[in-house]
Structure formats: C-alpha cells, structure tokens
N, C-alpha and C positions, 0 to 999 in steps of 0.2 A: 505273868509270863513276860519274859524279856522280849523286846523287839529290836530289830537291827536298824541301823541308820544308813544302810547302803543305798547309794544311787546306782541303779543298774540299767544299762542300755545294751541290749543284746544286738549284735551285728548279724544280720541274716547270713546263714552259712551258704557257701557256694555249692554244697552238695547235700542231699538228703541222707539221713541216717538209715542205713539198711540193716535190718535185724531179721533173725529167724528164731522160731521157737525150737528149743532143743528137745527132740524126740517126744513131743507132747507134754513135757514137764512144765514146771513153773518158770523155768529159766529161758531167757532170751539172750541171744548172742549177737554182738556187733559183727557184721560181715567184713567191713573194711575199717581202716583207721578212720577216726572221726575227730574233727577239730571244730570247736565252738569258741568264738571270740566275743568278748563283751567288754564294755567299759564298766569297771567297778570303782565307784568314787573317782571317776576321771582317769583311772589307770587302765590301759589296754591290757586285758587279761585273756590268756588262751588256755583252754582246757583241751588236753589231748587224750583221747580214749583209743587204745590199741584194738585192732581187729582181734576177735576172739574174746573180748571182755564180756563177761556173763553177768546179767542182772535180772531182777524179777519184774521189771517194768512198773511196778508199784505194788506195795503191800496193802491191798484193799480188803479189809475184813468186813466192810459195810457195803459190799457190792449190791447194786440194785439200780438206782437211778444214775449212778456213775460207775463205770467199769474201767479196766485198764485201757481199753480201746478209746475211751473218751479223753484220756489225759495225754495222748501223743506218746512218743518214744523218747524225745530228747530231754524234756524236763525230768522225768523219772530217772533217766540215765545219769544226768549230772548230779541229781540229788543222791542217787545211790552211791556214786563215787565219793561224794562229800561225806555221806554217812558211814560208808565202809571204812574210811580213814579218819573218822571222827574229826573232820575239818582240817586234818593235817596230811594232805596229799604229799607223797614223798618228794623231797627237795633234791631232785636229780634233773639233769638236762633232758629236754625233749629231743629224742633222737630216733632215727629209723630203727636202731637196734633195740629200742625200748619196747619189747613186744608183750610184756606181761604186766605192766604197771601203768596206771593212769598217771598223768603229770599235769602240772599247771605252771604257767610262766607269765609274769614273774611269780616266784613262790611267795605264798603267804598262807596263813592259817585262817580258818573260818570258825565262827561260833555256830551252834545249832540254829539259832534264829536267823543268822545270815544265810546258812544253807537252805533253810525253808523259804526265805525271800528270793533267793536265786532260783529255786524250783518254780516259784510263782511267776517270776519274770520270764523264765525260759518257756514255761507253758504258754503264756500269753503271746510270746513271739512266735511260737509254733502253731498259732491259730487255734488253741484250745478255747472252747466257748468260755467267755469270762466268768459266768456264774459257776461253772464246773471247776475252773481253775481256783476260784475263790474258796469253794467248799473243800477242795483237795488241800489247799494251802492251810486252811483252818484245821483240817483233820490231822495233817502232819505235825502241826504245832501242839495239838492235844496229845498225840501219840508219840511225841519225841522221846527217844530212849537212848541217847548217847550220853 
C-alpha cells in the first residue's frame, strides 16, 4: 500500500461543524458553510464546504467498538469530499455564491493515501480518541476504492 508524505497541521477552526441527520436516513447535512484550514507541506490550505453539503459521516461496515459517533464529524466530512471528487476538488474560486460544490484553496489534487492521512490528522485535531482514529485510518486504507 502506498503511503503519503504529507506534513499536516490542522488549524483549530473558529466554529464547530453543525450537522443534522436527514429524515433518519444515512445522510448528514452541513447546517452552515464550514471552513477548515490546515498547513499541508507548509502551504496554508483551506477547505470550504457549503451549507447543505450531504455526506454519510463514515461508511462503517464493521460497527461495534467504533461507530460514526466515535469518529467526529469533521474528519469524515473532509475525507468524504476528497473521495467524492477522487482527490480533484473542482478548481474554482471559493465564493459566497458557491453553494453546491466544495472547494479548496489553493487548488491541488490529492492521492488516495493523502486523503486518508488528512482524514487521520483531522480526526486527531477534532479530539477523536487516538486508538479509534488509528483503527479508522487503517480501515479506510484497506477499504480504499477510488
């Protein structure tokens, strides 16, 4: 399995990610626009997730000692965005009128191992218990499918 060589430092966000479950389904929806900034290999990088963005909080087929609630909301959100676009988030400007598409600034593409490592770093910054973050990180590496 390939590993990434990213150096990731997540900057604590100024606001919490507010989500709600859509009518009892597997989908969760971001209530407000959400911005997460991190240094990736020394480059200040901003992820913008528009309000209304829908994701499943984590595709966990092995639920038991780890559930979606154990992994926080932010790590799975960022990982879902990266996986949805197969590491190529659209290269458009982050703007208030961008209501239906996640963005990243400055633009760059990511490999699947890099997306998995970002998932891990964001979970740790979101105060996910380290052993759970470790197990989830290893699970997404095994189950990678992009």
